[in-house]
N, C-alpha and C positions, 0 to 999 in steps of 0.2 A: 424440425427438431422436435422430439417427443418430450412431453412434460409430465409423464405419468407419475413421477416421483415427487411432484410438487403438490402441496395441500393449500387450499385457499385461505385467505385471511379470515379472522373471526367475523361472523355475521353482524354482531353488534357494532363492530367498527364501521361497517358499511352504513349502518343506521346513523352513526355519529357523523360520518362524512356528509350525509344528506342535510345535516343541520349546520355545517360549517359555512363560513363566508365564502362566496363564490370566487374570491380572489386567493383563497388559501391553497396550499399544496394539495390537501386532501380532495378538494373539489376539481383539481386539474389532472391529478395523476391517474393513469390507467391501473386498475386494481384487479387482481385475480380473485374472483368470487365464485362461490359454489354454483350460483345461478348461471353466470355467463362464461365461466371457465377462465383459462389463461388469456390475458389480453393480447390483442394483435400487436406485434412488435414493429410494424411498419412505421417508419419515421421516429421510432424511439431511440434516444441517445444514451440513456442511463437506466439500467434495470436493477432494482433493489430486490434482494431475497434473503431470507433467514435460513440458518442451518441449525437444527435443534439437536446437535450432537455434542456430547462432552464425556463420553465413556472413557476416553484416554486421559482425562485430567488426573493429575496427581492428587488433587483435593476434590473429592467426589461431591457433586451437588446434583439436584434434580435437573431434568432436561429443560433447557431454557425456553421461555415463551416470550415473544417479542411484541405482545399486545401494547405494553406500556410505551415502548419506543415509537411504535407506529402511531399511537394515539397522540403523542407529543409532536412527532414529525409532521403528520397530516395537518396539525393546527397552525404550523408556521406558514409564513407568507414567502413566496419565492422572490428572488431578486429580479432584476430586469433580464430574465433568462430567455434564451431562444431554444433551450434544450427541452426535449420531451421526456417525461419520466414514466416508468412503469414499476409496479410492485407485483412481483411474480409469486408471492406467497412464501411458503417454507418448504425446505427439504426436511422430511421427517427422518429420524434415525433408521438406518437400514437394518436388516437382519444381523449384519456384522458391520463393524466400523469401516471395513474396506468397501462395503456397499455404499455407505454414505460418501466416502472419499470419491468413489467412482461417479456418483451422481453430481457432486460438486465439480469434479474435473470435467465431466461431460457438459454441464450447463455453462461453466465459465468459458470453456473452449468454443462452444457454439455461439455464445453471445459475442465474444471477441471477433469471431469470423464474420459476424454481421455488423461489425463496427459499433457495437453497443458495449459500453463500459459497465461491467457488473460491480455492484456495491454489495458486499456480503456482510451480514450481521451474524456472528457466529457464537457458538459456545466455546469449547476449548480451542486453544491456539494451534494445536496440531493440525487443524483444518487448513492452515497455510500450506501444508505439504500438498494437499489436494488442489489448492489454488495454483500452486507452482506447477504441478504435473499437468495442468491444463495447457501449458505451453509446449508440451512434448512434441506435438505434431505441427507446431507453428513455424518450424525451421528458423529458430533464432536462439542465440545465447541470451540468458536472462539476468537482469539485475534486480535483486530483491532488497527493498528497504524495509526495516522492521523498527517500529517505534516501541521500545521496550526497555525496562530496567535491567533485563537479563539477556544474555546472548542466545540462550536456549540451544546451544550446540549439543550438550549431553553426550551420552555414549551411543554411538551409531550401531553398536552390536546388540544393544538391548532393545526391548519393545518400544515403539514410538510412544511419546507422551507430549503433553503441552509444554514440557521443559526440554525436550530432546529432538524436536522435529528438524532443526537445521542440520544436525549431524546426518540425518537420513537424506536430506536434500543433497548434501555434499557427496555422499558415498554411493547412493543408489543410481543405477542407470535408468534412462539415458542421462548423460552428464550435460545439463544445459546451463548450469549456474556459472556466470562469469564473475559476478561480484555480489557480495553481501555487505550491506551497510546497517549497522546497529546504531540507532539514535536514542540518546538519553539513558545509556547504561549507567548503573550505579555500582561502583567497584565492590562494595561489601556484599552484593548479591551474586557476584561472579568469582569463581575460583581463579587463582593465578594460572592454573593449567589452561583454562579456557581463554584467558586474556592472552597468554603466549601463543595459543593455537590460532587465534584471530590474527596475530602478527605474522606467524609463519605462512598463513594462507593468503597474506596480503589483502585481507578484508579490512573494511573501514569501521572504526568504532569511535563514537563521539560521546563523551561523558555528559551527564545531565547538565552540569554547570557550564560546560563548553557550549552546549546548544542554547541554553537560556540566556547566556551573556549576549548573544547576537543571533537571534533565530534566522535572520535574513541570510546568513552564511550557509544555511542548510538548503536553500533553494536549488543550487546546482546539483546537490545529492539527489533530490527528487527528480530533477530534470533528466537524470540519467537512468531513472528507475522504470521497470516494466510493470512490476507489481509491488504493492505496498500493503503491509500488515500493521495493525495497531493493537497492542495489548492494553486493555483498559487499566491494567495494573500499573502502567507507566504514569498514570495520573495520580496526584496526591489524594489521600483519603478524604481530606477536607473538601476538595472540589467535587468528589463523588458522594459526599455525605454518607460515607460507609466505611466501616472498619474491616470489611471483608478482605481487602488487599493488604491491609495492615502496614501501610507505609506512609509516614508523615511527609516524606519527600517524593517529588515527582513533578510532572508538568501541571500547571494550573489550567483552568478552563480556557483562558485567553490564549495561552501558549499552544495547547493541543489543537485548538481550532486554527491557529496560524499555520501549524505544520500540515494540517489537513488541507488547507487551502493551497499550500505549495504542492501537495500531492496532486490536487485537482488541476492546477494550472499547467502541470507538466504535459507536454505533447506526447510523451512516451508511455505514461502510466495508463495501462489498459485494464487493470482490475485493482480494487481497493477493498480491504477487509478489516472489519472491526471485531475483535475477538475477546473472549473471556467475559461475556455478558452473563449476569446472574439475575434470577427472577426477583430477588429480594432487595435489589439496589435502590429502588424507590424513585419518586418523581423527579428529584433533582438530577440524579444520574441519568434517567431516561431523557430528560431535557438536554443534558450535556451531550449525550450520544447523538440525539437528533440534530443538535447544532454542529457537531463534528461532521455528520453527513451533509448537512446544509452547506457548510463551508467547502467541502470537497466539490459539491456540485457548482457552487459559486465560482470556484477556481476553474473547473472544467469549462464553464461558460465563457471564460476569458482566455482560452487557449489561442495562441497566435499561429499554431500550425507551422512553425518554422522547421520544415524538413531540412535537416542539416546537410543532406547531400545536394539537393537542388538549390537550397537557399545559400549555400556556401559561396556561390558566385557573387552574391550581393554583400557578403560580409567584408568588413575592413580587416586587412591582414597585418599582424604585427610580428616581427621576428626579434627574439631576444637571445643573444649568445650567452651561454653559461658554461664555463670550462670548455669541454669538448663537445657540448651539445648546443643546438640551436632550437630553442623552444618557439613554436609557432602558435600564436594566439589569433583568434578571430572574434570580432565584435559585430553584433547585429545592429544595423542602423534602424531597424523597426522597433525592437524591444530594448536595446541597450545591453542585452545579455552577452556573456562571454563564453568562449569555448577554447580548449587547447588541443592541439593535434597530438595523437599518439602514433608513433611510427608503426606501420603495419608490416607484419612479417608474412611473406607470401607462403611459407611452409606451414603456417598455422591454420587450423580449421577456418574455412572461408566464412562461417557464420559470424566471425568477429569483424568483418568488414564494416558493419554498421556501427562499430564502437570506435572508429578511428578518430572521431571528434568527441572529446570528453568535456561536458559542461564544467565551467569553473566560474569564479567570481572575479570582479575587477581587482580585488585585493590580491588574488593569485598572480595576476599580471604585474601589479605594482611590486610585489615581493620578488618576482622573477627579475624585474629591472634592478633590484637590489641584490641580485645573485643568490636568491634563495629558491631552490627547486620545489615546486608544489608537491606536497606529500601524496595527494590523490593521483597526480600524473605519474609519480615514481611507482606507486603500487600498481596502477593500471598497466604500465609498461612492463613491469616484472611479470605480471600474470600473462601478458601477451607472449613473453619470452619462454615461460615454463612449458 
């Protein structure tokens, strides 16, 4: 894989690394430097890189620089991790935004093919479109989870922006998107037209209060995700110590780190992006972003690799009759996690075969026993039928 479009990290950061405690992340991570070039990716499990692109942002700011985040992240100590990390440096803005998208798409696709999970720190959130397009050649339908106060559907006929990239994902070929889940949306930031469109497309939307009332119920949503994006604007301004995003409501630091850990622990999540970074956010915001990344890696370290196709033989099976349906649940004896079976239609795109087991919660099973059909099962079944 060629890395001509990657620039090395700042030289003075390398000097800072040399003075860090030998147990710190900075002393252990492989770093792209001007002297030694892009690090060897052999045995690397997670690769971090920045994307200094924000030309399609509705609110224009200078090109982001990730020195502050790296400085804070390198200073942290790893958990009891078996994972090997690399920092590949930054993708600089291309001659056109499309050039930047192509570089992101190429790098993410290449890393996934090497079983390396890319962690992207980005400027404007339209970069999720490039992150998503990396799955075009991976022969699978894609589930996208977006932690955001807004749906970002926008008008697909207009130029892409950081408020309208999901619309482009839905309408542009190739059609790989199976499900879109929006976590933490705030109704007053979204038009009724977009809310109704989410319903018509059988996408999942979870209001901020619904998520924060019991964050553990979001674990199955992440368990079914292939890629995850996080808009820093979904975090309340107090936790970021910044008025840039101008919202007193949002996730606090503890909540956003818990969601990040759920993204990491998911066996299916193969890329993770943190977007809408701004240079002026300050040390507190840099530390929070560093901890978000830390918690994602912490989660990835504890993946159980429960391949739902082969491990299904070991699962305990439960059948629950509801009306004219029989819902089939499975429980893992290893992790205690639950799945529900979606009837597979043979005349539908065969890429959907891997989606026949839908992650769910024990609460979904208990509600089914009380004759309540889980909404996520219903929406997944309807998408399968369309």
